[in-house]
Structures are given as structure tokens and as C-alpha cells.
N, C-alpha and C positions, 0 to 999 in steps of 0.2 A: 426512545431516548437516544440522542446522538452522542458521539465522542466529544468530550469537552476540549476546549482549546488548550487548557492547561495540560491535559494528558498528551495531546498532539505535540506540544512543545518538548516534552521529555522523551517521547518514544523515538527509537532509532531502529534502522534495519539491523536485524541480528547477523546478517551475512556480511555487510560491508560497513555498517555503523553510520550510514548517511541518514539524512532527514527523510521522514515519510510524510506524505500528504494524504488527506481523505480524498477518495475518488469522487467525481461529480455525482455519481449515482448512489454514493454512500455504501457501496457493497464491500469496500475494502480500503486498505491503506497501501499506497504505492510509494516505493522507494524512488527517490530522484536519481540515484546513480545506477543501480543495477536493474531497475525496472521490475523488481519483484512486487507482486501484489499479495498482501496478507489479508485473508478474509476476515470479515466481522460477523460473528455468530452470536445471536442473542445479545447484541450491543456490547460484545466483548471482542477486542481484536485478538486474533490468533497469530501471535508473533513467532511462529515456528517455521524455519526454512523449509522443512519437509511439506508443510501445508501451503506454501506460497506457489503462485504461478508467475511466469515471466510474460509480461505484456509488452508488445512492440508498439511504439508510438508513431512510427513512420507510416503515413498513409499510403495506400496502394497506388502505384503509378498507372495512369491510363495510357493505353497504347494507341 
């Protein structure tokens, strides 16, 4: 079971209050502002700052 679009509309990052989006692989919800990723466990988003990881979007530069 996936996260419903209605739930995604009301969820916000607990750290900065910005919108969160479902990651492409469905493993978590990513904040658009602070880049924290909140895990999804047993189809339930874990919206705790202590459980989040920070993901960098910048691709590695080739030398």
C-alpha cells in the first residue's frame, strides 16, 4: 500500500515545515527545503527529526 496523495498534501517536514515529496523508490519522504528524508516503515511515514537522514541532491563532479 502506497502513501495516499491526500496524506502527502497535508504532511510537512517537522524540522522546517516545508512540503515533503515521496522519493522515487518509495523508501521515504524528502523535504524540499532542508533535504531531510523521513523513512517509511510498514507503509507508515516516520516523521521524526531524529529518524531522518539528510540527502544531498548535488551530483558528484567528474574530474
